[in-house]
C-alpha positions in Angstrom: 24.7 13.8 -11.5 25.2 13.9 -15.2 21.6 14.4 -16.3 19.1 17.0 -15.0 17.8 15.6 -11.7 14.2 14.6 -11.3 12.0 14.7 -8.2 11.7 11.5 -6.3 9.6 12.5 -3.3 8.9 15.4 -1.0 10.0 15.1 2.6 8.2 17.0 5.4 11.4 18.6 6.6 15.2 18.7 6.3 15.7 15.9 8.8 13.4 13.5 6.9 15.1 14.5 3.6 18.5 13.6 5.1 17.3 10.2 6.3 16.0 9.6 2.7 19.3 10.7 1.3 21.1 8.3 3.6 19.0 5.4 2.5 19.7 6.2 -1.1 23.4 6.7 -0.6 23.6 3.3 1.1 22.1 1.9 -2.1 24.6 3.7 -4.2 22.1 6.3 -5.5 23.2 10.0 -5.5 20.7 12.5 -4.5 20.2 16.0 -3.0 17.3 18.0 -1.6 16.1 21.5 -1.8 13.2 23.5 -0.5 10.0 23.0 -2.4 8.7 26.0 -4.4 5.5 26.4 -2.3 5.0 30.0 -1.2 8.0 31.2 -3.3 9.3 34.4 -2.0 7.5 34.1 1.3 10.7 33.7 3.2 12.4 36.8 1.8 15.6 34.9 0.8 15.9 32.7 3.8 15.6 28.9 3.4 12.3 27.6 4.8 12.3 24.8 7.3 9.3 23.1 5.7 9.0 20.5 3.0 12.1 19.5 1.0 12.1 18.0 -2.5 14.5 15.0 -2.9 15.9 14.7 -6.4 17.9 11.9 -8.2 19.4 11.2 -11.5 16.6 10.1 -13.9 18.6 6.9 -14.7 18.3 5.9 -11.0 14.7 7.0 -10.4 13.2 3.5 -10.5 15.9 2.1 -8.3 15.4 5.0 -5.8 11.6 4.3 -5.7 12.3 0.7 -4.9 14.7 1.7 -2.0 12.0 4.0 -0.6 9.3 1.3 -1.0 11.4 -1.3 0.7 12.0 1.1 3.6 8.3 1.8 3.9 8.6 5.4 2.9 
């Protein structure tokens, strides 16, 4: 990704985030996910298993939204 990535959505867990990434990848949209910042520091350095923020390139944000909408997400 050439520009700073922007949030697309928040998945409830890592599995859901990977499903979303797969849909986006199939549509040619690069993405990644990371833990949300809720409760920062609460895990003492360990990655939480909770919500994951899915990010995309800002130039592909609208296309990514359409992909999720078409998938019913």
